[in-house]
N, C-alpha and C positions, 0 to 999 in steps of 0.2 A: 462825707469826710472820711469815714472808715474805708470806703472803696478806694479813694485816692491814695490813702496811706498804704494799702495793700499793693497797689500798682507801683508806688514809689519803692517799697521794700523789694518787690520783684526785680525792678531795674537794678537796685543796688546789689542784690545777690548776683545778678548776671555780670555787672561791672567787676565784681571781685574775682570772677572766673576768667577774665581776660585782662591780665595785668599789663600786657604789651600795648594796649590802647591808651590814648590820652583822653581822659574823661575830666571835664571841668564842670563843676556844679557851682552855679553862681546864685548867691542869696540876693534877691532883688527886692526885698522888703524895703519900703521907703524910697523906691526908685520908680519914676514914671517916665520910662523911655518912650512911651507912645505919644506923650503930650509935651515933653520937655526936651529941648534939643541938647542941653548939657548932659542930661541923663542918657540920652541916646548916644552921644559922642563917647561917654564913659563906657557904655556897653561895647561900642565898636573897638575902643582901645583894649578892653579886656579880651575880646575875641582875637585880637592881633598878637597878643603876647605868646611867647613860646612857653609851653608847659611841659613838665616831665611826664613820662609814662606813668600810668596809674591814675588814681583818683585825686583830684585837686579841688579843694573847697575854697571858694573866693567869696568874700563879702563885698558887694558893690557899695562903695562909700562915696557920697557926694560931698564935695568941698563946701564948707560953710561960707 
């Protein structure tokens, strides 16, 4: 767990150094895109959206 957090933090530090890139971080908690076609389609829709340069945080939400 600590190892993965260190990797994540290293990536975030790198992302901050390249503000011209479009970085999208998607929170996929409670999303099962591997086994649920609605969740999978949601992920595809998120990938297709135009995002601004810099870091964008997105929470994948499934309709009730």
